[in-house]
Structures are given as C-alpha cells and as structure tokens.
SEFIGU-996633 format. One record per residue: y, z, x of N, C-alpha, C, O in turn; residue in one letter. Coordinates in pm, whole numbers, plus 32768, in hexadecimal, padded with zeros to 4 digits. Each point is the difference from the previous one (the first is absolute). Layout:
! SEFIGU-996633
YZXYZXYZXYZXA
...
! end
This chain:
! SEFIGU-996633
300CEE4547F57F887FAE800B7F8B805A8026800D8051805CM
7F807FA57F607F8F8057801D7FC47FE3808980007F8E802FP
7FCD80DA80107FBE7FF180817F717FD27FE97FBB80337FA7T
80197F6D80A87F787FCE7FF77FAC8046806980217FF98077I
7F74804A7F607FA7804080607FA17F99803A7FAF7FC57FB9N
805E802680C87FA77FA380457FC3804980768044804B8045R
7F3B7FA17FD37FC2803E807580447FCF807F802B7F8D8008P
7FE080CA805B80407FDB807D7F9B7FBF805D7FB380458043L
804E7F387FC27FAA7FB68059804F7FDB807D80797FEA7FFAL
7F418010807580417FD7807D80187F697FFB7FC17FBA7FB1T
809A801380A380167F7080037F7F7FB1801B7FEB7F967FC6P
7FBF809E80927F857FB880207F9F80037F8A7FBA7F9D7FE8R
804280D17FCD7FAC80057F8880327F997F9A7FAF7FC07FBCE
80D48030803A80377F987FA87FD37F76802F7FD57FAD7FAFH
8034803A80D37FD77F7E80367F707FE17FDB7FDF7F937FD2D
7FCA80D080427F717FED7FE57FE97FEC7F6A7FB57FA77FD9V
808980AC7FD47FE87FF77F6F80367F7C7FC77FC57FC97FA2M
80AA8004809380317F7E7FD07F987F93801A7FEE7FA67FAER
7FCF806180C37F9A7F9D801F7F8380147FAB7FBD7F9F7FDCL
802280DE80047F90801B7FA5801E7FBF7F797FA97FC27FC3V
80D4804E800E80277FC37F7F7FEF7F6980007FDF7FC57F99L
80377FFD80D97FF37F6F800A7F6F7FD380087FE37F887FFEC
7FC280D8800B7F737FDD80037FC57FF3808B7F927FCB800FG
80B6806480577FCB7FF880887F96806B80168009806F7FCBH
7F927F6E80847F9A80648023802D804A807E80667FDC803CN
7F5080897FEA802880538072800F7FAF8081805C8018804ED
7F4A7F8A7FC880087FAD8078807E7FAD800380417FF58069G
7FE37FD07F27807B7FB07FF8807C80588014805F7FD88042Q
7F9F809F7F848071805D800F800D802A8091806E80028037I
7F21801F80078001802A808D803A7F9280598053801B8057A
7F817F6A7F9380327F90805180957FE97FEA804A7FE8805FA
7FE1801E7F25808C7FE37FE2805E806D8033806F7FE3802BQ
7F64809A7FD18056806E802A7FE08033808D803A8062802EL
7F697F5B80167FD8802680877FCF80918005802C804F8054Y
7F7A7FD17F517FC580857FF77F6A7FF5800E7FC77F947FEDL
7FF880DA80327F6F80057FFF7FCD80117F72804880307FA9G
7F3B7FA980407FC5800D7F7A7FFF80927FD1801D801C7F8BL
7FC2803F80CE7FFC808D7FDB808C802F7FD8800E804F7FA2H
80577F8380A4808A80267FE180287FCD7F76804080487FB3T
7F9B7F3D802C801D7FC87F7B7FBD80557F95803F80247F9DV
7F437FFB80777FB780537FA0804480877FEE800B80337F91T
8021800780DD804580827FFA80817FF67FB1801B80567FACT
80347F42806C807D7FEF7FB57FE57FEF7F6A804980387FAEY
7F517F7E802F7FDE7FEC7F727FD480857FC2802580207F90I
7F8B802D80BA7FD480827FCD8076805F7FEF800880477F9BQ
80547FBC80C6807580577FF780587FD97F89802D80567FB4L
7FEB7F28803D80507FD27F8F7FBB80217F7C8041802C7FA1A
7F3C7FC080597FB480217F88800980947FDE800E80257F8BG
7FEB802F80DB800D80907FE9808B80217FCA800C804D7FA1H
805C7F7A809A808880197FD380187FCB7F73805180377FB5K
7F697F5F8027800C7FC47F7B7FA180417F9B7FFD7FDB7F8BL
7FB5808680A57F9D80457FAD7F9F7F9B7FC17FE780027F87D
7FE37FA880CE7FA57F967FD37F72801C80317FEC802B8072A
7FB47FBB7F397F74801980207FC87F9C80647FA58021804CA
80907F657FB57FCE7F9B805B806B7F958019806F800A7FCDN
7F6D7F928081805D7F97802B803B7FB27F8A80787FE28001R
7F377FFD7F9C80327FB37F8F806780507FB1806A7FCC7FDFT
7F7680B18004805E80557FB7807E80168053806F80037FC9V
7F82800C80BA8075800F8058805A7F857FF9807A800C7FFBA
7F497F7D8005804E7F847FF8804D7FF97F7D80757FDB7FFFA
7F4A80487F9380427FFD7F7E807380657FF8806C7FE17FCEL
7F7B80988064806A80657FFE80727FD9805E807580187FE2K
7F687FAE809080687FD3805D80577F957FBD807B80058008Y
7F457F9B7FB6804B7F977FBC805A80397F9380717FD47FEED
7F5C808F7FCA804F803E7F97807C80468038806D7FF57FC7L
7F82805180A9806F804A803D805E7FA78053807980127FFCH
7F4E7F90804D804E7FB7806480007F697FF080447FB9804AY
7F7080157F557FF47F6F7FEF80837FC07FD8806180457FE3G
7FA17F38801C807A7FB97FDA8024801C7F6F7FA8801F7FB0P
80D97FD8802F802680157F757FBE7F977FA77FE17F92802DP
800B80927F567FC57FA27FA280617F8D7FE8807480157FDAL
7F5D7F75803D804F7F887FE57FA57F9D7FBB7F8680127FFDT
80B57F887FCB7FAE7F9C7FBB7F977FCB806080207FD0806DA
7F6480397F6B7F947FCB80527FB17F9E7FAB80117FFB7F86C
7F9D7FBA80BA7FAD7FA37FB67F8080487FD87FAF80218056T
803F7FF77F287F8580427FD77F887FA6801B800D7F89801AP
7F7F80B37FDE7F847FB5801580027F7F7FB0801E80007F89C
7FC17F9280B97FF87F807FB97F8F80067F9A800B7FCA7F92A
7F88807680937F8F80117FA67FF880937FDC7FF080548059T
801B7FCD7F287FFB808D7FD87F7C804180287F987FBE8009P
806F80C4800F7F87804A80217FB3801F7F80803B801F7F98L
7F427FD880727FAC80257F8E800180997FF380218046805FS
7FBA7FED7F2C7FF980927FF17FA380418068801D806D8032P
7F757F507FEF7FA28037806480428002808A7FF18061804AR
80587F347FD880467FFC8082806A806E80068013803D8069E
80307FDC7F288063806C7FFD7FBE8087801B80358051804BQ
7F577FC67F787FB8807D80187FD8800C8093800D806A803CK
7FC27F277FFD7FD58001808C8077801F805B7FF480548059V
807D7F687F9480728015805A803B808B7FEE8031803B8060I
7FCB7FFA7F28803080897FEA7FA680658048803080658034E
7F4E7F817FCD7FA58059804A80127FF180967FF88063804AM
80227F237FE4801E7FEB808E807C80528024800380448067V
80627FB47F44807D8047801A7FED80988002804B80478042A
7F527FE97F767FE5809080017FB18029807C7FE980778017S
7FED7F2580387FB7801D807B7F6A7FF67FF47FB88026805DG
80167FA77F347F6F7FF67FEB7FC37F938058803D7F978016A
7F4C8083801B7FB67F9D804E7FBF7F9B7FA27FFA80157F87S
7FD47F7D80B37FBB7F9C7FAF7F89803E7FB67FEA7FE27F8BD
7FCB807380B87F8A803F7FC28028805B7F8B7FBD80017F98R
80AE80498078802E80587F94802F7FAC7F897FE280207F8DV
80677F75808F802F7FA67F967F887FC57FB57FFE7FFF7F85I
7F9F7FD280C67F897FC47FC37FBA80657FA47FDB7FDF7F90A
8014809A80A07FBB80667FB0805180247F847FC9800C7F92A
80B98006807F805480297F90800A7F947F938000801F7F89H
80087F6380A280107F927FA17F7A7FBF7FD97FFE7F9D7FB7L
7F94809B807C7F7A7FCC7FE47FF47F6D80287FD27FAC7FB2H
8059803680C97FF97F7A80387FAD8003807F7FEB8069803BL
7FE67F227FEE7FBE7FF88081806A8000806E80747FDE7FE7S
7F6480478090805B8000807280377F74801A80767FF08020L
7F367FAA7FD1802E7F77801780657FD47F96805B7FB3801ES
7F97807D7F6780627FE07F9880878040801F80687FC17FEET
7F9680BB8041807E8042802780427FB2807080797FE87FFDV
7F397FF0806580397FB4807180377F797FD280657FD18034R
7F5A7FF17F6A80327F827FC8808480177FB8805D7FAF800DQ
7FAC80BE7FA8807E80227FBD806F8016806880717FD47FEDH
7F6E807080808065801B8067802D7F7E804280777FF0801EL
7F2F7FB47FF980257F7F8039805D7FB67FA080657FC8802AL
7F7980387F5780547FBF7F9B808980427FF980667FBB7FF7S
7F9D80C9800C807F80497FFC80587FDE807880777FE77FF2L
7F4C80178084804D7FDF8079803A7F747FF680727FEA8028R
7F427FB87FA380327F777FF080717FFB7F9A80677FC38019Q
7F86807D7F7580667FFD7F9780818045802B806D7FD67FDBK
7F86809580748075804C802A80377FD2808780668033802EL
7F577F6D8010802F7FCD80817FFD806A806C805D800A8051G
7F3980457FB27FF78071805C7F8D7FEC80647F967FCE7FDAA
807F805880A37F977FEE80647F9080677FF97F937FE88034P
8085808A7F8B7F9780667FF5801880577F8580627FEE7FB8N
7F4580708032800580537F87807C80587FFA803680177F94R
7FF8801B80DD807780558000807A7FAE7FD5804C802B7FA9I
7FC67F61809480717FAB7FDC7FF77FD47F6E80667FF37FBCA
7F217FF680127FEF7FD87F74802A80727FA380447FE97F9DA
7F9480928083802680737FAD809780148002803C801A7F97A
80027FD980DD8091800F800B80467F957FAC805C801E7FB5V
7F787F658058803F7F937FB47FED80137F6A805D7FEA7FB2E
7F2C804080267FE680197F72806280687FCA803C7FEC7F96Y
7FD3808380B0805880697FCF80947FDA800A805180307FB1Y
7FD37F7D80AF808A7FCE8002801C7FAF7F82806A800F7FC3R
7F387F9C801780127FAE7F88800080567F81804F7FE87FA5Q
7F59807C80567FFC80597F8C8083804D7FF48038800B7F93V
7FFA802A80DD807E804A7FFD80737FA57FD8805680287FB2R
7FAD7F5E8083806C7FA47FDF7FFE7FDE7F6B806780047FBEL
7F237FDA800E7FF77FDE7F72802680767FA880447FEF7F9BL
7F918088808B802280787FB3809780198005803D80207F9AS
7FFD7FD180DB80918015800F804D7F9A7FAE806280227FBEY
7F727F61804580467F967FB67FF780197F6980607FE77FB7M
7F2D804A801B7FF2801E7F70805D80727FD7803A7FFD7F94K
7FD3806780C3805480747FDF80957FDE8004804D80307FACM
7FDC7F8080B5808F7FEC801680317F727FE580777FEA7FEBT
7F2F7FB88017802A7F757FF580387FCB8084802E7F8E8007G
7FCE80C6806280377FDA80837F937FE080637F8A80027FDFG
80A07FE0809C7F9F7FDD806880108051807E7FC57FDD8066T
8089808E7F988013804F80797FFD80937FDE803180297F97S
7F95802880C27FFD80907FE780768046803F8009807B7FF6R
80517F3D804A8075803F803E807E7FE07FB3806C802C8026H
! end
C-alpha cells in the first residue's frame, strides 16, 4: 500500500483546523477550545505553514484534502451554481479577497459580496471558508463518482 505524505500537525492544530473547516471564527474557536485569540491565530498560521498554504482559506482546503472525511454520498447543491458563482468560489478558494475578485471579474464589490451571500446560502455554509470547502468536497465527490461509479475514496 502506498504511503500518503501528510504534513505533521500537532493534535491542537488538528482541533483548530477542524473548527476552521466548520466555519468557526477565531473567537468561536478560542471559546470552544479554551484558548486565547492570539493562540488560535498562531495555531492556524502554523498549520498553514505546514500545509504550504498562502492564507487561511487555502489552508482549510488543503487540510480538508489531507485530513477531511472520506468522500461519501452527499447532497449536492439544491440550486446549481451559476458559472459566475463558480468563478467567484474558485477565486475565494485560491485565497483572493473580495476586491481582487471584483477587479479580476470586472464586477463591483457589492456584486461580489452578493455572489458570496448566494453561495453561502446554496452551499449551507456560515462563511466563505466553509463555502469553499463544501464546494470542493462536492466537486471532488462528483469527479470521483464519474471516474469510478462509486461513492467512497477508500
């Protein structure tokens, strides 16, 4: 069986990153894990460095890819994403800010924010990080199912 290369995260970094995946903000993570805000930020930065991620969103996506739950049948978006929403969420996943997305897609800042609100609603996510993670979970699942006809990566 091939060895899977995974960054060595500490148990506490795992705890923090699992909560980031769920869409918790630093204050919520600090309260749940009885940590200070600065400590939460430090754990996220350390995990991001170990995952070779440019920012928190990219760290969350890479963490989910390495440590997330196995692909299983999930309920895809009830309402399909528009091509523009797909572009926006892909840019969010790359770590782009709202201003960068607006400039790149030639949209106003308020239009980008409206797209993000719609995306969060369609994906059932509390924030942009959780929306990006959910989007890529669905993309990976659909891609895996097309390749294998199955519903599990294990």
